[in-house]
C-alpha positions in Angstrom: -74.0 24.9 70.9 -71.3 24.6 68.2 -69.0 21.6 68.2 -66.7 22.9 65.3 -66.2 21.5 61.8 -69.8 22.3 60.8 -71.3 20.2 63.6 -73.9 21.9 65.9 -75.8 20.4 68.7 -79.2 21.4 70.1 -80.4 19.5 73.1 -80.2 15.8 72.1 -79.9 16.1 68.3 -76.7 16.3 66.3 -76.6 18.0 63.0 -73.6 17.3 60.6 -72.9 19.8 57.8 -71.4 18.2 54.7 -69.6 20.4 52.2 -69.0 19.1 48.7 -66.0 20.6 46.9 -62.6 19.9 45.5 -60.5 21.2 48.4 -60.7 18.0 50.4 -59.9 14.3 49.7 -61.6 13.0 46.6 -61.6 9.2 46.2 -58.9 8.8 48.8 -56.6 11.3 47.1 -56.1 15.0 47.8 -57.4 17.1 45.0 -54.1 18.8 44.3 -52.0 15.6 44.0 -51.8 14.1 40.5 -53.4 10.7 40.4 -51.9 9.4 37.2 -48.7 7.3 37.4 -47.6 8.4 33.9 -46.9 12.0 34.9 -43.5 13.7 35.3 -40.3 11.7 35.6 -42.1 8.3 35.4 -43.6 9.1 32.1 -40.3 10.5 30.8 -38.5 7.3 31.8 -41.2 5.1 30.2 -41.0 7.0 27.0 -37.2 6.7 26.9 -37.5 2.9 27.5 -39.9 2.6 24.6 -37.5 4.5 22.4 -34.7 2.2 23.4 -36.8 -0.9 22.6 -37.6 0.5 19.2 -33.9 0.7 18.3 -32.3 -2.4 16.7 -30.3 -4.3 19.2 -26.7 -5.4 18.3 -26.3 -9.1 17.9 -25.1 -10.9 21.1 -21.4 -11.3 21.4 -20.2 -14.9 21.3 -17.9 -15.7 24.2 -15.6 -18.6 25.1 -13.7 -19.5 28.2 -10.0 -18.8 27.7 -7.1 -20.2 29.8 -4.3 -17.8 30.8 -1.2 -18.5 32.7 2.6 -18.7 32.7 4.9 -21.3 31.1 8.6 -22.0 31.1 8.9 -20.6 27.6 7.0 -17.4 28.5 7.0 -16.6 32.3 4.6 -13.6 31.7 0.9 -14.4 31.9 -0.4 -15.1 28.4 -3.1 -16.9 26.5 -2.6 -20.7 26.6 -5.7 -22.0 24.9 -9.5 -22.3 25.0 -11.0 -24.2 28.0 -12.6 -26.7 25.5 -9.1 -27.6 24.2 -6.9 -27.5 27.3 -7.3 -28.7 30.9 -5.9 -26.1 33.4 -5.8 -28.7 36.2 -3.8 -31.1 34.1 -1.4 -28.3 33.0 -0.8 -27.2 36.6 -0.5 -30.8 37.9 2.2 -31.6 35.3 4.1 -28.4 36.0 3.7 -27.2 32.4 1.9 -24.0 33.4 1.2 -22.1 36.6 -0.7 -19.0 37.7 -3.6 -20.2 35.6 -6.9 -18.4 35.3 -10.0 -18.9 33.2 -11.7 -15.8 31.8 -14.6 -15.2 29.3 -13.4 -13.7 26.0 -15.3 -12.6 22.9 -14.5 -14.6 19.7 
């Protein structure tokens, strides 16, 4: 009597037929699926990253915190000074400046 998938039974014995080939799973992977990570788009992206790393990097830009706001002399928002040199809270509290903001600027 045939049980399918290469298995046959005669009375009380079971015989299993094992076929060795490349059409089924091999080591947990299907034979037609590439097993290497570095294939296709993944390898192209890695090669591009290596090329970017080989190029010289521009020096880092030095930045400082700048205070912008309005004053009685110039009601339009403008540069007032560097945060290290002026205190925006003090300028606002004294009424000398308003609409203050602190932004990072390259020097």
